[in-house]
N, C-alpha and C positions, 0 to 999 in steps of 0.2 A: 856783614859776612867777613869772616877772617880770610886774609889773602893766602892763597896756597903757594908754596914753594914751586919754582920751575923744575920739574923732574923729566920733561921730555928729553929723550936721548940717553938717559942714565940706565944703567943695568937695574934689573928688577929690585935686587937687595938694597941698593943704595937708595932708589927712589922710595921704597917702603920705610927705611930708616928716617929719611928726611921728612916725609909726610907724618910718620908717628910722632917725631920730635916737634913738629909744628902743631900737633893736636888735631890731625885729619884722619878720619876713618876712610878706608878704601874698600872697594869691590874690585875684583880682577876680571878682565875680559881677555882672553887668549885668541889670537888668530893662528891658524895652523896652515902649513904649506898644502897646495892642492894634492901633491904626490909625496908619499913617503911619511916618515916621522920627523918631528922636530928634533934637531941635533944641537944647534947652536945655543949661545947663551941667551937668555930672555932679556929683551930690552924694551923699555917704554917708548911708545910712539905717540901716545896722547893721554891727557889727564882731563877729564870732563867733570867740572864741579857740579855737584848736587846741592842739596841744602843741608843746613845744620853741620857744616864741616865734614861732609862726606862727598866722596867722589868716586869715579871709575877710571881705573888704569887700563889702557888697551896695551896689550904685550904681544911682541912678535919674537920669533927665534932667529938670531942672526944666522945667515948662511954666507960666509965671506968667500967660498969658493965658487959661487955661481954668479950670473949677471955680468954686467960691464959690457953691454953691447957696444959695437963699433958704428952703428947707424944712429944719427940724431932723432930726435923726437919730432914728429911732423905736427904742425899746427892744423887742427881740423875745423877750425872756425870758418 
């Protein structure tokens, strides 16, 4: 199987260009915010390889104006 380029973290357009140049076909899967409409730029968070040089890109929409909590994450183990 042909090795796929690492596109995690790239904007959607750049990721699609890199995969196309490397000979990979892709399917897109978008995750949407719980509330409201997606407004930010689409960014790749995961590329799952399928077979025969095809894979699935998971894409989220950036929201740089939210988040950034001040409390640390607790360990629930």
